[in-house]
N, C-alpha and C positions, 0 to 999 in steps of 0.2 A: 504494500500500500504506500502511495506517494503522498506525503503531507507537506504542507507549506508552513513555514514558521512566520507568524505575524506578531505585531505588537501594536497596542492601542496608544495613541498619543492625542492629547487634548491641546488644541491651539489656545494660546493665552490671549484673552481679550485685552489685557493690559498691554501686552507686547504689540498686538495688532493696532491698538490705538496710538501707542507712543513711538514704536519703531517703524511700523508700517511696512513699506515695500521691502526693506532689507530683511525683515523677519519672514515675510511671505515668501521671498525668493529662496529661502533655505529649504522649502518644501517642493519647489518646482522640479520636475523630473523624477520624483520618487514614485514608486508603484504603490497603489493603495487599492483596497477592496471596496466595491460598491455593492450594497445589499439591497435588492429590489423589495417592493412591498410583498411579493409572494415568496421571498426568502432566497431567490437566486443570487448567488455571489459571483461577481465578475471583477477581474483585476484590470485596472487601467492605470494610466500615468497622469499624475497631477500636472496640468498644463496651464491653468489660470485660476483666478479667483473671481467670484461674483460679489458685487457690492464691497469690494476690497476686503472681504472678510471670509467668505466661504470657499474652500478649495473645490475645484472641479477636476474630475478624472476624464480623460479622453481614451476611448477604446480603440481597438485595432481597426474597426470599421469606420472610424471618424466621428461617431456619435459621442456625446459627453453627458455626464450627470453631475449634479452638485452634491457634495458631501456635507455633513454637519461639522461642527468644530471638533468633535472627537472622531478621529480617523484611524483606520486599521491599516498600518503600513506592512508591506510585504518585504 
């Protein structure tokens, strides 16, 4: 059985407000798990942020989804 090691990280509201882009940039390019409403888990790459706060993952097919502030990194 093949398992993937993940870890959960919560982005800091304080750092998002005070440091901004430099803090957000540390997450760009990292792989994260998106879990759909029906429980399907898909790995994508963090490519941008919405509202300068919420990370978004882009999948291999070019679609993307917004994550919460607590993200599961691969």
